[in-house]
N, CA, C and O atoms as a MOPAC input file, in Angstrom:
PM7 MOZYME 1SCF
protein

 N    146.83100 1   -52.45100 1   110.46300 1
 C    147.70200 1   -52.41700 1   111.61700 1
 C    148.47200 1   -51.11500 1   111.62000 1
 O    148.55000 1   -50.40900 1   110.61500 1
 N    149.03300 1   -50.82000 1   112.76300 1
 C    149.86300 1   -49.64100 1   112.93600 1
 C    151.01600 1   -50.04100 1   113.82600 1
 O    150.82300 1   -50.76900 1   114.80000 1
 N    152.22100 1   -49.57300 1   113.50700 1
 C    153.39000 1   -49.89000 1   114.32500 1
 C    154.28700 1   -48.66900 1   114.43500 1
 O    154.40400 1   -47.87500 1   113.50100 1
 N    154.91700 1   -48.53600 1   115.59000 1
 C    155.86500 1   -47.46100 1   115.83500 1
 C    157.15100 1   -48.11200 1   116.35300 1
 O    157.13100 1   -48.85900 1   117.33100 1
 N    158.24600 1   -47.82400 1   115.69500 1
 C    159.56200 1   -48.31400 1   116.09900 1
 C    160.39300 1   -47.09700 1   116.47700 1
 O    160.53600 1   -46.16700 1   115.68400 1
 N    160.93600 1   -47.10500 1   117.67900 1
 C    161.79000 1   -45.99800 1   118.11200 1
 C    163.12400 1   -46.57700 1   118.56700 1
 O    163.17400 1   -47.63200 1   119.20000 1
 N    164.21000 1   -45.86900 1   118.23400 1
 C    165.52200 1   -46.35900 1   118.61800 1
 C    166.58000 1   -45.26800 1   118.47100 1
 O    166.39200 1   -44.28100 1   117.76000 1
 N    167.67000 1   -45.47400 1   119.15000 1
 C    168.86900 1   -44.65200 1   119.01500 1
 C    169.84400 1   -45.48300 1   118.18500 1
 O    170.25200 1   -46.55300 1   118.63500 1
 N    170.23200 1   -45.03400 1   116.99500 1
 C    171.11300 1   -45.83800 1   116.14400 1
 C    172.47400 1   -46.12500 1   116.77600 1
 O    173.18300 1   -47.03200 1   116.34000 1
 N    172.83800 1   -45.35600 1   117.79800 1
 C    174.10800 1   -45.58800 1   118.48400 1
 C    173.97700 1   -46.56500 1   119.65000 1
 O    174.97800 1   -46.99500 1   120.22200 1
 N    172.73100 1   -46.91300 1   120.00000 1
 C    172.49700 1   -47.83900 1   121.11000 1
 C    171.17700 1   -48.56400 1   120.85800 1
 O    170.13200 1   -48.15200 1   121.36300 1
 N    171.22400 1   -49.62900 1   120.08700 1
 C    169.99200 1   -50.32000 1   119.70000 1
 C    169.29700 1   -51.01700 1   120.87000 1
 O    168.14600 1   -51.43100 1   120.73600 1
 N    169.97100 1   -51.15500 1   122.01300 1
 C    169.28800 1   -51.76100 1   123.16000 1
 C    168.20000 1   -50.85100 1   123.71000 1
 O    167.42000 1   -51.27100 1   124.56500 1
 N    168.13500 1   -49.60100 1   123.22900 1
 C    167.06400 1   -48.69500 1   123.64000 1
 C    165.84100 1   -48.82200 1   122.73600 1
 O    164.86000 1   -48.10000 1   122.91600 1
 N    165.89100 1   -49.72900 1   121.77100 1
 C    164.80700 1   -49.88000 1   120.79800 1
 C    163.49100 1   -50.22800 1   121.48700 1
 O    163.45700 1   -50.98300 1   122.45900 1
 N    162.42100 1   -49.66500 1   120.96300 1
 C    161.08800 1   -49.97600 1   121.46500 1
 C    160.13000 1   -50.15700 1   120.29800 1
 O    160.26400 1   -49.50100 1   119.26500 1
 N    159.17500 1   -51.04100 1   120.46700 1
 C    158.17400 1   -51.31100 1   119.43800 1
 C    156.79500 1   -51.26400 1   120.08000 1
 O    156.56500 1   -51.85600 1   121.13500 1
 N    155.88200 1   -50.54900 1   119.42600 1
 C    154.47400 1   -50.53800 1   119.81100 1
 C    153.68100 1   -50.87400 1   118.55400 1
 O    153.93900 1   -50.31500 1   117.48800 1
 N    152.72700 1   -51.77600 1   118.67300 1
 C    151.92000 1   -52.15900 1   117.51400 1
 C    150.47500 1   -52.35800 1   117.93200 1
 O    150.18800 1   -52.76900 1   119.05600 1
 N    149.56800 1   -52.05900 1   117.01000 1
 C    148.15500 1   -52.34400 1   117.23500 1
 C    147.56100 1   -52.91100 1   115.95300 1
 O    147.89900 1   -52.48600 1   114.84800 1
 N    146.67200 1   -53.87300 1   116.12500 1
 C    146.05900 1   -54.59200 1   115.00700 1
 C    144.56200 1   -54.65300 1   115.24100 1
 O    144.12100 1   -54.94700 1   116.35200 1
 N    143.78300 1   -54.38400 1   114.22400 1
 C    142.33000 1   -54.54300 1   114.28400 1
 C    142.04300 1   -56.04600 1   114.31200 1
 O    142.31200 1   -56.74500 1   113.33500 1
 N    141.50800 1   -56.54000 1   115.40900 1
 C    141.26300 1   -57.97300 1   115.56700 1
 C    140.33900 1   -58.51900 1   114.47900 1
 O    140.44100 1   -59.69000 1   114.11300 1
 N    139.44800 1   -57.68800 1   113.96500 1
 C    138.53500 1   -58.14800 1   112.92300 1
 C    139.17400 1   -58.18600 1   111.54100 1
 O    138.54000 1   -58.61800 1   110.57800 1
 N    140.42500 1   -57.73800 1   111.43300 1
 C    141.11600 1   -57.78700 1   110.14300 1
 C    141.83000 1   -59.12600 1   109.93600 1
 O    142.34700 1   -59.39200 1   108.85100 1
 N    141.85900 1   -59.96500 1   110.96800 1
 C    142.51500 1   -61.26900 1   110.86700 1
 C    141.86800 1   -62.08300 1   109.75800 1
 O    140.64800 1   -62.24700 1   109.73200 1
 N    142.67900 1   -62.58900 1   108.84900 1
 C    142.13800 1   -63.44400 1   107.78600 1
 C    143.10600 1   -64.57500 1   107.47300 1
 O    144.31300 1   -64.37500 1   107.33400 1
 N    142.53800 1   -65.76300 1   107.36800 1
 C    143.31800 1   -66.95000 1   107.01700 1
 C    142.86600 1   -67.52300 1   105.67400 1
 O    143.35500 1   -68.55900 1   105.22300 1
 N    141.91500 1   -66.81800 1   105.04400 1
 C    141.28700 1   -67.26400 1   103.79100 1
 C    140.38300 1   -68.48300 1   103.99200 1
 O    140.02700 1   -69.17900 1   103.04100 1
 N    140.02800 1   -68.71600 1   105.23600 1
 C    139.06900 1   -69.76000 1   105.60500 1
 C    138.04500 1   -69.08200 1   106.51700 1
 O    138.31700 1   -68.87200 1   107.69900 1
 N    136.87400 1   -68.74000 1   105.98200 1
 C    135.91200 1   -67.92800 1   106.73800 1
 C    135.50300 1   -68.55900 1   108.06900 1
 O    135.36800 1   -67.84900 1   109.06500 1
 N    135.30400 1   -69.88000 1   108.10500 1
 C    134.92000 1   -70.51800 1   109.37200 1
 C    136.04800 1   -70.41000 1   110.39300 1
 O    135.79500 1   -70.16200 1   111.57200 1
 N    137.27500 1   -70.59300 1   109.95500 1
 C    138.42300 1   -70.47000 1   110.86400 1
 C    138.53400 1   -69.02500 1   111.35200 1
 O    138.76300 1   -68.79000 1   112.53900 1
 N    138.37300 1   -68.06100 1   110.44900 1
 C    138.44900 1   -66.64600 1   110.83600 1
 C    137.42700 1   -66.32600 1   111.91600 1
 O    137.76200 1   -65.68800 1   112.91400 1
 N    136.18800 1   -66.75900 1   111.72900 1
 C    135.14500 1   -66.49800 1   112.72000 1
 C    135.47000 1   -67.17000 1   114.04200 1
 O    135.21300 1   -66.60800 1   115.10600 1
 N    136.04000 1   -68.38100 1   113.98200 1
 C    136.41200 1   -69.07500 1   115.21900 1
 C    137.53300 1   -68.32100 1   115.94000 1
 O    137.49500 1   -68.17200 1   117.16100 1
 N    138.52300 1   -67.85000 1   115.19200 1
 C    139.61400 1   -67.09100 1   115.80700 1
 C    139.12300 1   -65.80200 1   116.44600 1
 O    139.64000 1   -65.39100 1   117.48500 1
 N    138.13900 1   -65.16300 1   115.84300 1
 C    137.59700 1   -63.91200 1   116.36700 1
 C    136.63700 1   -64.13800 1   117.52900 1
 O    136.28200 1   -63.19500 1   118.23700 1
 N    136.21800 1   -65.38300 1   117.72600 1
 C    135.22200 1   -65.70900 1   118.75500 1
 C    135.81900 1   -65.63300 1   120.16000 1
 O    137.00400 1   -65.34800 1   120.33500 1
 N    134.97600 1   -65.89400 1   121.14900 1
 C    135.40100 1   -65.90200 1   122.54700 1
 C    136.36100 1   -67.04100 1   122.86400 1
 O    137.00000 1   -67.02700 1   123.91600 1
 N    136.47500 1   -68.02900 1   121.97600 1
 C    137.44300 1   -69.11100 1   122.18200 1
 C    138.88600 1   -68.60700 1   122.07200 1
 O    139.79800 1   -69.19000 1   122.65800 1
 N    139.08500 1   -67.51100 1   121.31100 1
 C    140.44000 1   -67.01800 1   121.08400 1
 C    140.56900 1   -65.52100 1   121.35900 1
 O    141.00600 1   -65.13300 1   122.44200 1
 N    140.19800 1   -64.68000 1   120.40300 1
 C    140.49300 1   -63.25000 1   120.47400 1
 C    139.44300 1   -62.38700 1   121.16200 1
 O    139.74800 1   -61.26400 1   121.56400 1
 N    138.22800 1   -62.87400 1   121.30800 1
 C    137.14700 1   -62.05500 1   121.87400 1
 C    137.05700 1   -60.72500 1   121.12000 1
 O    136.98400 1   -59.66700 1   121.74500 1
 N    137.06300 1   -60.76800 1   119.80100 1
 C    137.13800 1   -59.56100 1   118.96500 1
 C    136.00000 1   -58.58000 1   119.21200 1
 O    136.19000 1   -57.37400 1   119.05600 1
 N    134.82100 1   -59.06900 1   119.59500 1
 C    133.72100 1   -58.14600 1   119.89100 1
 C    134.01300 1   -57.30900 1   121.13200 1
 O    133.71500 1   -56.11500 1   121.17100 1
 N    134.59700 1   -57.94400 1   122.14200 1
 C    134.89700 1   -57.25700 1   123.39900 1
 C    136.23100 1   -56.51300 1   123.32700 1
 O    136.37600 1   -55.44300 1   123.91800 1
 N    137.21200 1   -57.07900 1   122.60000 1
 C    138.54800 1   -56.50400 1   122.49200 1
 C    138.89900 1   -56.33100 1   121.01100 1
 O    139.60500 1   -57.16800 1   120.44700 1
 N    138.42000 1   -55.26200 1   120.37700 1
 C    138.59600 1   -55.10000 1   118.93600 1
 C    140.02000 1   -54.77600 1   118.49000 1
 O    140.33000 1   -54.85400 1   117.30100 1
 N    140.87900 1   -54.41700 1   119.42700 1
 C    142.25400 1   -54.06700 1   119.06700 1
 C    143.24000 1   -54.96300 1   119.80700 1
 O    143.17000 1   -55.10900 1   121.02800 1
 N    144.15400 1   -55.55600 1   119.05300 1
 C    145.24600 1   -56.34600 1   119.61800 1
 C    146.42800 1   -55.39000 1   119.74400 1
 O    146.78900 1   -54.72900 1   118.77100 1
 N    147.03200 1   -55.30800 1   120.92000 1
 C    148.15900 1   -54.40600 1   121.11100 1
 C    149.38900 1   -55.16000 1   121.59600 1
 O    149.29300 1   -56.18100 1   122.27700 1
 N    150.54600 1   -54.62400 1   121.22300 1
 C    151.82400 1   -55.17700 1   121.65800 1
 C    152.74000 1   -54.00800 1   121.96000 1
 O    152.79100 1   -53.03600 1   121.20700 1
 N    153.46600 1   -54.10600 1   123.07000 1
 C    154.48800 1   -53.12400 1   123.39000 1
 C    155.68600 1   -53.86800 1   123.96200 1
 O    155.55700 1   -54.61800 1   124.93000 1
 N    156.85200 1   -53.65400 1   123.35700 1
 C    158.05300 1   -54.33000 1   123.82800 1
 C    158.42700 1   -53.82400 1   125.21700 1
 O    158.09000 1   -52.70200 1   125.59500 1
 N    159.12400 1   -54.66000 1   125.96300 1
 C    159.55200 1   -54.28000 1   127.30500 1
 C    161.06400 1   -54.17200 1   127.41300 1
 O    161.57500 1   -53.55600 1   128.34900 1
 N    161.78700 1   -54.76400 1   126.46900 1
 C    163.24900 1   -54.66700 1   126.50000 1
 C    163.81500 1   -55.10800 1   125.15700 1
 O    163.13200 1   -55.71500 1   124.33300 1
 N    165.06700 1   -54.78600 1   124.97200 1
 C    165.80400 1   -55.20600 1   123.78600 1
 C    167.23500 1   -55.48400 1   124.23900 1
 O    167.90200 1   -54.59900 1   124.77400 1
 N    167.70200 1   -56.70200 1   124.02600 1
 C    169.04600 1   -57.06400 1   124.47700 1
 C    169.85600 1   -57.61500 1   123.30700 1
 O    169.31500 1   -58.25100 1   122.40200 1
 N    171.15400 1   -57.36100 1   123.34300 1
 C    172.06700 1   -57.89100 1   122.33900 1
 C    172.15600 1   -59.40200 1   122.52000 1
 O    172.49200 1   -59.88200 1   123.60300 1
 N    171.85600 1   -60.15200 1   121.45700 1
 C    171.83800 1   -61.61600 1   121.54100 1
 C    172.95800 1   -62.24400 1   120.71600 1
 O    173.11500 1   -63.46500 1   120.72300 1
 N    173.71800 1   -61.45400 1   120.02400 1
 C    174.80400 1   -61.93300 1   119.17900 1
 C    175.23800 1   -60.79400 1   118.28100 1
 O    174.67700 1   -59.69900 1   118.33900 1
 N    176.22000 1   -61.04600 1   117.46300 1
 C    176.67500 1   -59.99800 1   116.57300 1
 C    175.55000 1   -59.53700 1   115.65700 1
 O    175.07000 1   -60.30000 1   114.81900 1
 N    175.13000 1   -58.28400 1   115.82000 1
 C    174.07000 1   -57.68000 1   115.02500 1
 C    172.71600 1   -58.38200 1   115.19300 1
 O    171.87100 1   -58.31300 1   114.30100 1
 N    172.50800 1   -59.04800 1   116.32000 1
 C    171.23900 1   -59.71700 1   116.61100 1
 C    170.71700 1   -59.24800 1   117.96100 1
 O    171.45100 1   -59.18800 1   118.94800 1
 N    169.42800 1   -58.91900 1   117.97800 1
 C    168.80900 1   -58.42800 1   119.20300 1
 C    167.53600 1   -59.21600 1   119.48700 1
 O    166.86000 1   -59.68300 1   118.57100 1
 N    167.22800 1   -59.35400 1   120.75200 1
 C    165.98500 1   -60.01400 1   121.18600 1
 C    165.17700 1   -59.03000 1   122.00200 1
 O    164.09000 1   -59.36400 1   122.47300 1

């Protein structure tokens, strides 16, 4: 996997996260379950080999807590 975290320490609400994961790296230590998760029933790993995530916002949710 690869992740990038960017933020201004004076204003954490500007925080952003981008992550990418190789879908074929998923492992649960159960080979049949792993193959099922990678199949078209779930991840479609053959068609979509990379799982990506990018945050859209960061809000103060409490003292020193952000969502």
